[in-house]
PDB file of N, CA, C and O in Angstrom:
ATOM      1  N   MET A   1      32.019 -56.747  99.439  1.00  0.00           N
ATOM      2  CA  MET A   1      32.912 -56.730 100.726  1.00  0.00           C
ATOM      3  C   MET A   1      34.685 -55.912 100.090  1.00  0.00           C
ATOM      4  O   MET A   1      35.261 -56.423  99.129  1.00  0.00           O
ATOM      5  N   THR A   2      35.100 -55.041 100.603  1.00  0.00           N
ATOM      6  CA  THR A   2      36.446 -54.624  99.971  1.00  0.00           C
ATOM      7  C   THR A   2      37.320 -55.534  99.995  1.00  0.00           C
ATOM      8  O   THR A   2      37.296 -56.221 101.016  1.00  0.00           O
ATOM      9  N   LYS A   3      38.349 -55.877  98.974  1.00  0.00           N
ATOM     10  CA  LYS A   3      39.125 -56.689  99.110  1.00  0.00           C
ATOM     11  C   LYS A   3      40.371 -55.648  99.133  1.00  0.00           C
ATOM     12  O   LYS A   3      40.197 -54.589  98.530  1.00  0.00           O
ATOM     13  N   VAL A   4      41.702 -55.882  99.828  1.00  0.00           N
ATOM     14  CA  VAL A   4      43.046 -55.159  99.592  1.00  0.00           C
ATOM     15  C   VAL A   4      43.973 -56.165  99.445  1.00  0.00           C
ATOM     16  O   VAL A   4      43.840 -57.205 100.090  1.00  0.00           O
ATOM     17  N   ILE A   5      44.973 -55.990  98.621  1.00  0.00           N
ATOM     18  CA  ILE A   5      46.062 -56.909  98.270  1.00  0.00           C
ATOM     19  C   ILE A   5      47.529 -55.775  98.422  1.00  0.00           C
ATOM     20  O   ILE A   5      47.810 -54.698  97.897  1.00  0.00           O
ATOM     21  N   ILE A   6      48.243 -56.701  99.450  1.00  0.00           N
ATOM     22  CA  ILE A   6      49.507 -55.882  99.870  1.00  0.00           C
ATOM     23  C   ILE A   6      50.414 -56.643  99.144  1.00  0.00           C
ATOM     24  O   ILE A   6      50.077 -57.825  99.075  1.00  0.00           O
ATOM     25  N   THR A   7      51.468 -56.360  98.572  1.00  0.00           N
ATOM     26  CA  THR A   7      52.921 -57.009  98.333  1.00  0.00           C
ATOM     27  C   THR A   7      54.139 -56.163  98.451  1.00  0.00           C
ATOM     28  O   THR A   7      54.164 -54.956  98.214  1.00  0.00           O
ATOM     29  N   ALA A   8      55.076 -56.839  98.809  1.00  0.00           N
ATOM     30  CA  ALA A   8      56.353 -55.989  99.194  1.00  0.00           C
ATOM     31  C   ALA A   8      57.402 -57.523  99.140  1.00  0.00           C
ATOM     32  O   ALA A   8      57.111 -58.718  99.082  1.00  0.00           O
ATOM     33  N   GLU A   9      58.537 -56.872  99.187  1.00  0.00           N
ATOM     34  CA  GLU A   9      59.823 -57.571  99.773  1.00  0.00           C
ATOM     35  C   GLU A   9      60.066 -57.609 100.858  1.00  0.00           C
ATOM     36  O   GLU A   9      59.915 -56.542 101.452  1.00  0.00           O
ATOM     37  N   VAL A  10      60.529 -58.744 101.630  1.00  0.00           N
ATOM     38  CA  VAL A  10      61.286 -58.802 103.016  1.00  0.00           C
ATOM     39  C   VAL A  10      62.663 -59.442 102.763  1.00  0.00           C
ATOM     40  O   VAL A  10      63.167 -59.995 101.786  1.00  0.00           O
ATOM     41  N   GLU A  11      63.061 -59.174 103.947  1.00  0.00           N
ATOM     42  CA  GLU A  11      64.583 -59.699 104.338  1.00  0.00           C
ATOM     43  C   GLU A  11      64.698 -61.150 104.023  1.00  0.00           C
ATOM     44  O   GLU A  11      65.416 -61.754 103.225  1.00  0.00           O
ATOM     45  N   ASP A  12      63.726 -61.570 104.933  1.00  0.00           N
ATOM     46  CA  ASP A  12      63.734 -63.071 105.190  1.00  0.00           C
ATOM     47  C   ASP A  12      62.348 -63.751 105.350  1.00  0.00           C
ATOM     48  O   ASP A  12      61.706 -63.502 106.370  1.00  0.00           O
ATOM     49  N   SER A  13      61.806 -64.650 104.348  1.00  0.00           N
ATOM     50  CA  SER A  13      60.423 -64.861 104.162  1.00  0.00           C
ATOM     51  C   SER A  13      59.916 -65.537 105.536  1.00  0.00           C
ATOM     52  O   SER A  13      58.800 -65.198 105.928  1.00  0.00           O
ATOM     53  N   ALA A  14      60.587 -66.385 106.229  1.00  0.00           N
ATOM     54  CA  ALA A  14      60.440 -67.404 107.423  1.00  0.00           C
ATOM     55  C   ALA A  14      60.165 -66.331 108.295  1.00  0.00           C
ATOM     56  O   ALA A  14      59.105 -66.380 108.919  1.00  0.00           O
ATOM     57  N   LYS A  15      61.221 -64.989 108.520  1.00  0.00           N
ATOM     58  CA  LYS A  15      61.280 -64.439 109.974  1.00  0.00           C
ATOM     59  C   LYS A  15      60.005 -63.319 109.463  1.00  0.00           C
ATOM     60  O   LYS A  15      59.819 -62.457 110.321  1.00  0.00           O
ATOM     61  N   TRP A  16      59.341 -63.216 108.556  1.00  0.00           N
ATOM     62  CA  TRP A  16      58.532 -62.315 108.238  1.00  0.00           C
ATOM     63  C   TRP A  16      57.081 -62.927 108.757  1.00  0.00           C
ATOM     64  O   TRP A  16      56.362 -62.391 109.601  1.00  0.00           O
ATOM     65  N   GLU A  17      56.845 -64.026 108.144  1.00  0.00           N
ATOM     66  CA  GLU A  17      55.935 -64.944 108.422  1.00  0.00           C
ATOM     67  C   GLU A  17      55.369 -65.023 110.052  1.00  0.00           C
ATOM     68  O   GLU A  17      54.279 -64.822 110.588  1.00  0.00           O
ATOM     69  N   ALA A  18      56.936 -65.491 110.597  1.00  0.00           N
ATOM     70  CA  ALA A  18      56.505 -65.380 112.157  1.00  0.00           C
ATOM     71  C   ALA A  18      55.916 -64.125 112.848  1.00  0.00           C
ATOM     72  O   ALA A  18      55.036 -64.119 113.708  1.00  0.00           O
ATOM     73  N   GLY A  19      56.716 -62.815 112.186  1.00  0.00           N
ATOM     74  CA  GLY A  19      56.576 -61.854 112.938  1.00  0.00           C
ATOM     75  C   GLY A  19      54.826 -61.322 112.388  1.00  0.00           C
ATOM     76  O   GLY A  19      53.960 -60.977 113.191  1.00  0.00           O
ATOM     77  N   PHE A  20      54.678 -61.361 111.240  1.00  0.00           N
ATOM     78  CA  PHE A  20      52.942 -61.264 110.517  1.00  0.00           C
ATOM     79  C   PHE A  20      51.959 -62.053 111.582  1.00  0.00           C
ATOM     80  O   PHE A  20      51.016 -61.530 112.175  1.00  0.00           O
ATOM     81  N   ARG A  21      52.405 -63.492 111.700  1.00  0.00           N
ATOM     82  CA  ARG A  21      51.562 -63.930 112.527  1.00  0.00           C
ATOM     83  C   ARG A  21      51.487 -63.812 114.068  1.00  0.00           C
ATOM     84  O   ARG A  21      50.990 -64.683 114.783  1.00  0.00           O
ATOM     85  N   SER A  22      52.035 -62.634 114.522  1.00  0.00           N
ATOM     86  CA  SER A  22      51.722 -62.351 115.782  1.00  0.00           C
ATOM     87  C   SER A  22      51.337 -61.025 115.912  1.00  0.00           C
ATOM     88  O   SER A  22      51.661 -60.328 116.874  1.00  0.00           O
ATOM     89  N   HIS A  23      50.583 -60.607 114.876  1.00  0.00           N
ATOM     90  CA  HIS A  23      50.186 -59.086 114.636  1.00  0.00           C
ATOM     91  C   HIS A  23      48.583 -59.095 114.868  1.00  0.00           C
ATOM     92  O   HIS A  23      47.866 -58.129 114.606  1.00  0.00           O
ATOM     93  N   ALA A  24      48.154 -60.251 115.366  1.00  0.00           N
ATOM     94  CA  ALA A  24      46.326 -60.577 115.150  1.00  0.00           C
ATOM     95  C   ALA A  24      45.921 -59.262 115.605  1.00  0.00           C
ATOM     96  O   ALA A  24      45.102 -58.745 114.845  1.00  0.00           O
ATOM     97  N   ASP A  25      46.262 -58.520 116.670  1.00  0.00           N
ATOM     98  CA  ASP A  25      45.576 -57.608 117.450  1.00  0.00           C
ATOM     99  C   ASP A  25      45.403 -56.353 116.523  1.00  0.00           C
ATOM    100  O   ASP A  25      44.349 -55.735 116.377  1.00  0.00           O
ATOM    101  N   LEU A  26      46.805 -56.028 115.817  1.00  0.00           N
ATOM    102  CA  LEU A  26      46.904 -54.920 115.225  1.00  0.00           C
ATOM    103  C   LEU A  26      45.581 -55.098 113.991  1.00  0.00           C
ATOM    104  O   LEU A  26      44.781 -54.226 113.649  1.00  0.00           O
ATOM    105  N   PHE A  27      45.690 -56.629 113.454  1.00  0.00           N
ATOM    106  CA  PHE A  27      44.847 -56.288 112.559  1.00  0.00           C
ATOM    107  C   PHE A  27      43.489 -56.259 112.337  1.00  0.00           C
ATOM    108  O   PHE A  27      42.791 -55.983 111.361  1.00  0.00           O
ATOM    109  N   ARG A  28      43.185 -56.755 113.955  1.00  0.00           N
ATOM    110  CA  ARG A  28      41.539 -56.539 114.220  1.00  0.00           C
ATOM    111  C   ARG A  28      41.365 -55.109 114.426  1.00  0.00           C
ATOM    112  O   ARG A  28      40.240 -54.686 114.159  1.00  0.00           O
ATOM    113  N   THR A  29      42.415 -54.088 114.932  1.00  0.00           N
ATOM    114  CA  THR A  29      41.915 -52.755 114.719  1.00  0.00           C
ATOM    115  C   THR A  29      41.805 -52.215 113.428  1.00  0.00           C
ATOM    116  O   THR A  29      41.226 -51.149 113.218  1.00  0.00           O
ATOM    117  N   MET A  30      42.261 -52.804 112.669  1.00  0.00           N
ATOM    118  CA  MET A  30      42.172 -52.549 111.120  1.00  0.00           C
ATOM    119  C   MET A  30      40.868 -52.630 110.556  1.00  0.00           C
ATOM    120  O   MET A  30      40.721 -52.037 109.488  1.00  0.00           O
ATOM    121  N   SER A  31      39.903 -53.224 111.027  1.00  0.00           N
ATOM    122  CA  SER A  31      38.412 -53.791 110.856  1.00  0.00           C
ATOM    123  C   SER A  31      38.658 -54.566 110.066  1.00  0.00           C
ATOM    124  O   SER A  31      38.211 -54.334 108.942  1.00  0.00           O
ATOM    125  N   LEU A  32      39.431 -55.770 110.259  1.00  0.00           N
ATOM    126  CA  LEU A  32      39.982 -57.022 109.546  1.00  0.00           C
ATOM    127  C   LEU A  32      38.772 -58.186 110.509  1.00  0.00           C
ATOM    128  O   LEU A  32      39.186 -58.361 111.654  1.00  0.00           O
ATOM    129  N   LYS A  33      37.845 -58.710 110.301  1.00  0.00           N
ATOM    130  CA  LYS A  33      37.264 -59.782 110.930  1.00  0.00           C
ATOM    131  C   LYS A  33      37.661 -61.061 110.411  1.00  0.00           C
ATOM    132  O   LYS A  33      37.736 -62.039 111.155  1.00  0.00           O
ATOM    133  N   LYS A  34      37.964 -61.127 108.972  1.00  0.00           N
ATOM    134  CA  LYS A  34      38.001 -62.602 108.192  1.00  0.00           C
ATOM    135  C   LYS A  34      39.274 -62.678 108.270  1.00  0.00           C
ATOM    136  O   LYS A  34      39.995 -61.767 108.677  1.00  0.00           O
ATOM    137  N   ALA A  35      39.697 -63.916 107.834  1.00  0.00           N
ATOM    138  CA  ALA A  35      40.926 -64.402 107.893  1.00  0.00           C
ATOM    139  C   ALA A  35      41.614 -63.574 106.813  1.00  0.00           C
ATOM    140  O   ALA A  35      41.082 -62.960 105.888  1.00  0.00           O
ATOM    141  N   ILE A  36      42.901 -63.683 107.119  1.00  0.00           N
ATOM    142  CA  ILE A  36      43.901 -62.870 106.219  1.00  0.00           C
ATOM    143  C   ILE A  36      44.597 -64.247 105.522  1.00  0.00           C
ATOM    144  O   ILE A  36      45.111 -65.235 106.045  1.00  0.00           O
ATOM    145  N   GLN A  37      44.388 -63.880 104.145  1.00  0.00           N
ATOM    146  CA  GLN A  37      45.284 -64.909 103.317  1.00  0.00           C
ATOM    147  C   GLN A  37      46.632 -64.108 102.946  1.00  0.00           C
ATOM    148  O   GLN A  37      46.791 -62.887 102.948  1.00  0.00           O
ATOM    149  N   PHE A  38      47.542 -65.097 102.634  1.00  0.00           N
ATOM    150  CA  PHE A  38      49.080 -64.889 102.463  1.00  0.00           C
ATOM    151  C   PHE A  38      49.701 -65.773 101.764  1.00  0.00           C
ATOM    152  O   PHE A  38      49.279 -66.880 101.429  1.00  0.00           O
ATOM    153  N   SER A  39      51.210 -65.057 101.422  1.00  0.00           N
ATOM    154  CA  SER A  39      51.631 -66.342 100.234  1.00  0.00           C
ATOM    155  C   SER A  39      53.208 -65.526 100.661  1.00  0.00           C
ATOM    156  O   SER A  39      53.432 -64.375 101.035  1.00  0.00           O
ATOM    157  N   THR A  40      53.938 -66.464 100.459  1.00  0.00           N
ATOM    158  CA  THR A  40      55.318 -66.161 100.716  1.00  0.00           C
ATOM    159  C   THR A  40      56.288 -66.728  99.193  1.00  0.00           C
ATOM    160  O   THR A  40      55.529 -67.111  98.304  1.00  0.00           O
ATOM    161  N   ASN A  41      57.052 -66.770  99.011  1.00  0.00           N
ATOM    162  CA  ASN A  41      57.970 -67.478  97.711  1.00  0.00           C
ATOM    163  C   ASN A  41      59.509 -67.327  97.975  1.00  0.00           C
ATOM    164  O   ASN A  41      60.031 -66.638  98.852  1.00  0.00           O
ATOM    165  N   ASP A  42      60.025 -67.982  97.191  1.00  0.00           N
ATOM    166  CA  ASP A  42      61.657 -68.409  97.483  1.00  0.00           C
ATOM    167  C   ASP A  42      62.528 -66.572  97.302  1.00  0.00           C
ATOM    168  O   ASP A  42      63.415 -66.299  98.110  1.00  0.00           O
ATOM    169  N   SER A  43      62.168 -65.618  96.311  1.00  0.00           N
ATOM    170  CA  SER A  43      62.762 -64.657  96.432  1.00  0.00           C
ATOM    171  C   SER A  43      62.461 -63.551  97.513  1.00  0.00           C
ATOM    172  O   SER A  43      62.914 -62.418  97.354  1.00  0.00           O
ATOM    173  N   ASN A  44      61.726 -63.864  98.573  1.00  0.00           N
ATOM    174  CA  ASN A  44      61.395 -63.422  99.690  1.00  0.00           C
ATOM    175  C   ASN A  44      60.478 -62.038  99.502  1.00  0.00           C
ATOM    176  O   ASN A  44      60.682 -60.952 100.045  1.00  0.00           O
ATOM    177  N   GLU A  45      59.476 -62.373  98.633  1.00  0.00           N
ATOM    178  CA  GLU A  45      58.058 -61.243  98.331  1.00  0.00           C
ATOM    179  C   GLU A  45      56.922 -61.858  99.402  1.00  0.00           C
ATOM    180  O   GLU A  45      56.847 -62.981  99.900  1.00  0.00           O
ATOM    181  N   VAL A  46      56.524 -61.307  99.474  1.00  0.00           N
ATOM    182  CA  VAL A  46      54.932 -61.757  99.957  1.00  0.00           C
ATOM    183  C   VAL A  46      53.918 -60.755  99.344  1.00  0.00           C
ATOM    184  O   VAL A  46      54.054 -59.744  98.655  1.00  0.00           O
ATOM    185  N   ALA A  47      52.864 -61.411  99.849  1.00  0.00           N
ATOM    186  CA  ALA A  47      51.609 -61.069  99.404  1.00  0.00           C
ATOM    187  C   ALA A  47      50.148 -61.402 100.541  1.00  0.00           C
ATOM    188  O   ALA A  47      49.815 -62.429 101.131  1.00  0.00           O
ATOM    189  N   ILE A  48      49.546 -60.046 100.490  1.00  0.00           N
ATOM    190  CA  ILE A  48      48.458 -60.464 101.651  1.00  0.00           C
ATOM    191  C   ILE A  48      47.521 -60.096 100.962  1.00  0.00           C
ATOM    192  O   ILE A  48      47.618 -59.220 100.103  1.00  0.00           O
ATOM    193  N   CYS A  49      46.092 -60.949 101.349  1.00  0.00           N
ATOM    194  CA  CYS A  49      44.699 -60.041 100.793  1.00  0.00           C
ATOM    195  C   CYS A  49      43.826 -60.173 102.258  1.00  0.00           C
ATOM    196  O   CYS A  49      43.912 -61.158 102.991  1.00  0.00           O
ATOM    197  N   GLY A  50      43.157 -59.243 102.473  1.00  0.00           N
ATOM    198  CA  GLY A  50      42.662 -58.757 103.648  1.00  0.00           C
ATOM    199  C   GLY A  50      41.413 -57.892 102.686  1.00  0.00           C
ATOM    200  O   GLY A  50      41.460 -57.212 101.662  1.00  0.00           O
ATOM    201  N   GLU A  51      40.139 -58.398 103.767  1.00  0.00           N
ATOM    202  CA  GLU A  51      38.800 -57.653 103.497  1.00  0.00           C
ATOM    203  C   GLU A  51      38.449 -56.754 104.895  1.00  0.00           C
ATOM    204  O   GLU A  51      38.072 -57.379 105.886  1.00  0.00           O
ATOM    205  N   PRO A  52      38.553 -55.577 104.946  1.00  0.00           N
ATOM    206  CA  PRO A  52      38.440 -54.567 105.847  1.00  0.00           C
ATOM    207  C   PRO A  52      37.102 -54.035 105.829  1.00  0.00           C
ATOM    208  O   PRO A  52      36.671 -53.631 104.749  1.00  0.00           O
ATOM    209  N   ASP A  53      36.480 -53.981 106.711  1.00  0.00           N
ATOM    210  CA  ASP A  53      34.981 -53.713 106.977  1.00  0.00           C
ATOM    211  C   ASP A  53      34.899 -52.086 106.922  1.00  0.00           C
ATOM    212  O   ASP A  53      33.863 -51.449 106.729  1.00  0.00           O
ATOM    213  N   ASP A  54      36.195 -51.544 107.128  1.00  0.00           N
ATOM    214  CA  ASP A  54      36.030 -50.070 106.861  1.00  0.00           C
ATOM    215  C   ASP A  54      37.455 -49.668 106.025  1.00  0.00           C
ATOM    216  O   ASP A  54      38.616 -49.814 106.405  1.00  0.00           O
ATOM    217  N   LEU A  55      37.018 -49.190 104.933  1.00  0.00           N
ATOM    218  CA  LEU A  55      38.673 -49.147 104.351  1.00  0.00           C
ATOM    219  C   LEU A  55      39.481 -47.844 104.416  1.00  0.00           C
ATOM    220  O   LEU A  55      40.659 -47.694 104.092  1.00  0.00           O
ATOM    221  N   SER A  56      38.481 -46.777 104.975  1.00  0.00           N
ATOM    222  CA  SER A  56      39.254 -45.495 105.507  1.00  0.00           C
ATOM    223  C   SER A  56      40.181 -45.976 106.766  1.00  0.00           C
ATOM    224  O   SER A  56      41.405 -45.848 106.778  1.00  0.00           O
ATOM    225  N   LEU A  57      39.496 -46.486 107.704  1.00  0.00           N
ATOM    226  CA  LEU A  57      40.308 -46.916 108.832  1.00  0.00           C
ATOM    227  C   LEU A  57      41.229 -47.835 108.963  1.00  0.00           C
ATOM    228  O   LEU A  57      42.102 -48.037 109.808  1.00  0.00           O
ATOM    229  N   TYR A  58      40.815 -48.509 107.731  1.00  0.00           N
ATOM    230  CA  TYR A  58      42.393 -49.633 107.534  1.00  0.00           C
ATOM    231  C   TYR A  58      43.502 -48.877 106.775  1.00  0.00           C
ATOM    232  O   TYR A  58      44.711 -48.957 106.993  1.00  0.00           O
ATOM    233  N   LEU A  59      42.948 -48.215 105.952  1.00  0.00           N
ATOM    234  CA  LEU A  59      44.255 -47.175 105.334  1.00  0.00           C
ATOM    235  C   LEU A  59      45.031 -46.492 106.256  1.00  0.00           C
ATOM    236  O   LEU A  59      46.245 -46.604 106.428  1.00  0.00           O
ATOM    237  N   LYS A  60      44.122 -45.663 106.930  1.00  0.00           N
ATOM    238  CA  LYS A  60      44.539 -44.916 108.084  1.00  0.00           C
ATOM    239  C   LYS A  60      45.693 -45.503 109.330  1.00  0.00           C
ATOM    240  O   LYS A  60      46.625 -44.930 109.894  1.00  0.00           O
ATOM    241  N   ILE A  61      45.094 -47.030 109.458  1.00  0.00           N
ATOM    242  CA  ILE A  61      45.983 -47.775 110.546  1.00  0.00           C
ATOM    243  C   ILE A  61      47.354 -48.187 109.526  1.00  0.00           C
ATOM    244  O   ILE A  61      48.511 -48.111 109.940  1.00  0.00           O
ATOM    245  N   LEU A  62      46.966 -48.658 108.053  1.00  0.00           N
ATOM    246  CA  LEU A  62      48.181 -49.335 107.705  1.00  0.00           C
ATOM    247  C   LEU A  62      49.440 -47.824 107.617  1.00  0.00           C
ATOM    248  O   LEU A  62      50.650 -47.941 107.424  1.00  0.00           O
ATOM    249  N   ASP A  63      48.786 -46.702 107.793  1.00  0.00           N
ATOM    250  CA  ASP A  63      49.790 -45.707 107.219  1.00  0.00           C
ATOM    251  C   ASP A  63      50.175 -45.211 108.892  1.00  0.00           C
ATOM    252  O   ASP A  63      50.720 -44.114 109.009  1.00  0.00           O
ATOM    253  N   SER A  64      49.948 -45.855 109.897  1.00  0.00           N
ATOM    254  CA  SER A  64      50.207 -45.359 111.126  1.00  0.00           C
ATOM    255  C   SER A  64      51.641 -45.844 111.406  1.00  0.00           C
ATOM    256  O   SER A  64      52.182 -46.768 110.798  1.00  0.00           O
ATOM    257  N   GLN A  65      52.323 -44.955 112.619  1.00  0.00           N
ATOM    258  CA  GLN A  65      53.605 -45.352 113.293  1.00  0.00           C
ATOM    259  C   GLN A  65      53.767 -46.906 113.556  1.00  0.00           C
ATOM    260  O   GLN A  65      54.730 -47.654 113.384  1.00  0.00           O
ATOM    261  N   GLU A  66      52.202 -47.179 114.140  1.00  0.00           N
ATOM    262  CA  GLU A  66      52.299 -48.794 114.846  1.00  0.00           C
ATOM    263  C   GLU A  66      52.554 -49.552 113.434  1.00  0.00           C
ATOM    264  O   GLU A  66      53.394 -50.451 113.396  1.00  0.00           O
ATOM    265  N   THR A  67      51.973 -49.259 112.507  1.00  0.00           N
ATOM    266  CA  THR A  67      52.175 -50.543 111.625  1.00  0.00           C
ATOM    267  C   THR A  67      53.743 -50.362 110.665  1.00  0.00           C
ATOM    268  O   THR A  67      54.218 -51.279 109.994  1.00  0.00           O
ATOM    269  N   ALA A  68      54.312 -49.089 110.789  1.00  0.00           N
ATOM    270  CA  ALA A  68      55.363 -48.984 110.143  1.00  0.00           C
ATOM    271  C   ALA A  68      56.451 -49.974 111.271  1.00  0.00           C
ATOM    272  O   ALA A  68      57.143 -50.877 110.801  1.00  0.00           O
ATOM    273  N   ASP A  69      56.463 -49.679 112.607  1.00  0.00           N
ATOM    274  CA  ASP A  69      57.347 -50.565 113.385  1.00  0.00           C
ATOM    275  C   ASP A  69      57.062 -51.850 113.261  1.00  0.00           C
ATOM    276  O   ASP A  69      58.038 -52.598 113.194  1.00  0.00           O
ATOM    277  N   ALA A  70      56.018 -52.321 113.212  1.00  0.00           N
ATOM    278  CA  ALA A  70      55.572 -53.770 112.794  1.00  0.00           C
ATOM    279  C   ALA A  70      56.124 -54.071 111.502  1.00  0.00           C
ATOM    280  O   ALA A  70      56.695 -55.153 111.367  1.00  0.00           O
ATOM    281  N   MET A  71      56.061 -53.487 110.789  1.00  0.00           N
ATOM    282  CA  MET A  71      56.974 -53.783 109.196  1.00  0.00           C
ATOM    283  C   MET A  71      58.366 -53.947 109.593  1.00  0.00           C
ATOM    284  O   MET A  71      59.080 -54.912 109.320  1.00  0.00           O
ATOM    285  N   ALA A  72      58.654 -53.002 110.206  1.00  0.00           N
ATOM    286  CA  ALA A  72      60.334 -52.729 110.342  1.00  0.00           C
ATOM    287  C   ALA A  72      60.597 -53.987 111.058  1.00  0.00           C
ATOM    288  O   ALA A  72      61.711 -54.460 110.830  1.00  0.00           O
ATOM    289  N   TYR A  73      59.725 -54.752 111.998  1.00  0.00           N
ATOM    290  CA  TYR A  73      60.535 -55.548 113.109  1.00  0.00           C
ATOM    291  C   TYR A  73      60.168 -57.245 111.997  1.00  0.00           C
ATOM    292  O   TYR A  73      60.496 -58.421 112.153  1.00  0.00           O
ATOM    293  N   ASP A  74      59.627 -56.753 111.286  1.00  0.00           N
ATOM    294  CA  ASP A  74      59.044 -58.155 110.142  1.00  0.00           C
ATOM    295  C   ASP A  74      59.964 -58.003 109.307  1.00  0.00           C
ATOM    296  O   ASP A  74      60.037 -58.899 108.466  1.00  0.00           O
ATOM    297  N   GLY A  75      60.823 -57.043 109.225  1.00  0.00           N
ATOM    298  CA  GLY A  75      61.867 -57.186 107.674  1.00  0.00           C
ATOM    299  C   GLY A  75      61.317 -56.469 106.361  1.00  0.00           C
ATOM    300  O   GLY A  75      61.861 -56.427 105.257  1.00  0.00           O
ATOM    301  N   VAL A  76      60.183 -55.953 106.729  1.00  0.00           N
ATOM    302  CA  VAL A  76      59.911 -55.570 105.393  1.00  0.00           C
ATOM    303  C   VAL A  76      60.755 -54.410 104.922  1.00  0.00           C
ATOM    304  O   VAL A  76      61.246 -53.566 105.672  1.00  0.00           O
ATOM    305  N   LYS A  77      60.891 -54.454 103.455  1.00  0.00           N
ATOM    306  CA  LYS A  77      61.457 -53.344 102.803  1.00  0.00           C
ATOM    307  C   LYS A  77      60.235 -52.606 102.611  1.00  0.00           C
ATOM    308  O   LYS A  77      59.316 -53.050 101.922  1.00  0.00           O
ATOM    309  N   ARG A  78      60.188 -51.337 103.281  1.00  0.00           N
ATOM    310  CA  ARG A  78      58.879 -50.578 102.840  1.00  0.00           C
ATOM    311  C   ARG A  78      59.184 -49.812 101.764  1.00  0.00           C
ATOM    312  O   ARG A  78      58.230 -49.041 101.665  1.00  0.00           O
ATOM    313  N   GLU A  79      60.027 -49.558 100.827  1.00  0.00           N
ATOM    314  CA  GLU A  79      59.949 -49.143  99.686  1.00  0.00           C
ATOM    315  C   GLU A  79      59.630 -49.803  98.546  1.00  0.00           C
ATOM    316  O   GLU A  79      59.586 -49.361  97.398  1.00  0.00           O
ATOM    317  N   THR A  80      59.342 -51.232  99.076  1.00  0.00           N
ATOM    318  CA  THR A  80      58.738 -52.292  98.024  1.00  0.00           C
ATOM    319  C   THR A  80      57.294 -51.966  98.053  1.00  0.00           C
ATOM    320  O   THR A  80      56.715 -51.964  96.966  1.00  0.00           O
ATOM    321  N   VAL A  81      56.608 -51.683  99.143  1.00  0.00           N
ATOM    322  CA  VAL A  81      55.259 -52.036  99.406  1.00  0.00           C
ATOM    323  C   VAL A  81      54.374 -51.360  98.707  1.00  0.00           C
ATOM    324  O   VAL A  81      54.283 -50.149  98.502  1.00  0.00           O
ATOM    325  N   LYS A  82      53.621 -52.397  98.300  1.00  0.00           N
ATOM    326  CA  LYS A  82      52.529 -51.871  97.099  1.00  0.00           C
ATOM    327  C   LYS A  82      51.191 -52.222  97.829  1.00  0.00           C
ATOM    328  O   LYS A  82      51.061 -53.180  98.592  1.00  0.00           O
ATOM    329  N   ILE A  83      50.014 -51.144  97.432  1.00  0.00           N
ATOM    330  CA  ILE A  83      48.744 -51.481  97.993  1.00  0.00           C
ATOM    331  C   ILE A  83      47.969 -51.584  96.861  1.00  0.00           C
ATOM    332  O   ILE A  83      48.273 -50.909  95.877  1.00  0.00           O
ATOM    333  N   PHE A  84      46.864 -52.438  96.836  1.00  0.00           N
ATOM    334  CA  PHE A  84      45.823 -52.764  95.366  1.00  0.00           C
ATOM    335  C   PHE A  84      44.737 -53.003  96.223  1.00  0.00           C
ATOM    336  O   PHE A  84      44.656 -53.974  96.975  1.00  0.00           O
ATOM    337  N   VAL A  85      43.283 -51.444  96.017  1.00  0.00           N
ATOM    338  CA  VAL A  85      42.149 -51.892  96.436  1.00  0.00           C
ATOM    339  C   VAL A  85      41.540 -52.359  95.350  1.00  0.00           C
ATOM    340  O   VAL A  85      41.385 -51.728  94.305  1.00  0.00           O
ATOM    341  N   LEU A  86      40.954 -54.174  95.711  1.00  0.00           N
ATOM    342  CA  LEU A  86      40.261 -54.184  94.423  1.00  0.00           C
ATOM    343  C   LEU A  86      38.900 -53.516  94.110  1.00  0.00           C
ATOM    344  O   LEU A  86      38.101 -53.899  94.963  1.00  0.00           O
ATOM    345  N   ASP A  87      38.260 -52.592  93.148  1.00  0.00           N
ATOM    346  CA  ASP A  87      37.394 -52.042  92.920  1.00  0.00           C
ATOM    347  C   ASP A  87      37.204 -52.151  91.684  1.00  0.00           C
ATOM    348  O   ASP A  87      37.059 -51.159  90.970  1.00  0.00           O
ATOM    349  N   LYS A  88      37.171 -53.526  91.176  1.00  0.00           N
ATOM    350  CA  LYS A  88      36.750 -53.791  89.618  1.00  0.00           C
ATOM    351  C   LYS A  88      36.429 -54.882  90.027  1.00  0.00           C
ATOM    352  O   LYS A  88      36.853 -55.373  91.073  1.00  0.00           O
ATOM    353  N   GLU A  89      35.376 -55.580  89.005  1.00  0.00           N
ATOM    354  CA  GLU A  89      34.724 -57.291  88.838  1.00  0.00           C
ATOM    355  C   GLU A  89      34.721 -57.337  87.323  1.00  0.00           C
ATOM    356  O   GLU A  89      34.399 -56.486  86.493  1.00  0.00           O
ATOM    357  N   LEU A  90      35.251 -58.794  87.182  1.00  0.00           N
ATOM    358  CA  LEU A  90      34.716 -59.256  86.014  1.00  0.00           C
ATOM    359  C   LEU A  90      33.653 -60.538  86.212  1.00  0.00           C
ATOM    360  O   LEU A  90      33.981 -61.595  86.752  1.00  0.00           O
ATOM    361  N   ALA A  91      32.523 -60.295  85.758  1.00  0.00           N
ATOM    362  CA  ALA A  91      31.542 -61.549  86.013  1.00  0.00           C
ATOM    363  C   ALA A  91      31.684 -62.188  85.147  1.00  0.00           C
ATOM    364  O   ALA A  91      31.974 -61.730  84.042  1.00  0.00           O
ATOM    365  N   LEU A  92      31.510 -63.522  85.405  1.00  0.00           N
ATOM    366  CA  LEU A  92      31.319 -64.901  84.503  1.00  0.00           C
ATOM    367  C   LEU A  92      29.986 -65.503  84.362  1.00  0.00           C
ATOM    368  O   LEU A  92      29.838 -66.527  83.694  1.00  0.00           O
TER     369      LEU A  92
END
């Protein structure tokens, strides 16, 4: 299963988290079925990790106006968003 990590700076991490938690329907359209893991810190930085079933669909919806509107509502500083598709593995 492909994992995607997204990091960003936000205006206020508590406000961001409240908004983020309200977008479950949007996340389901992105082919996410498992729980999304996320974290915030005192510097108003956030990181989320999801496992989409369909990476192409996930990235398409991530780039949509609906997602941009949700990010704006949540206070995401769009210019700081970084996306990492985990495509390498180190076997132990």
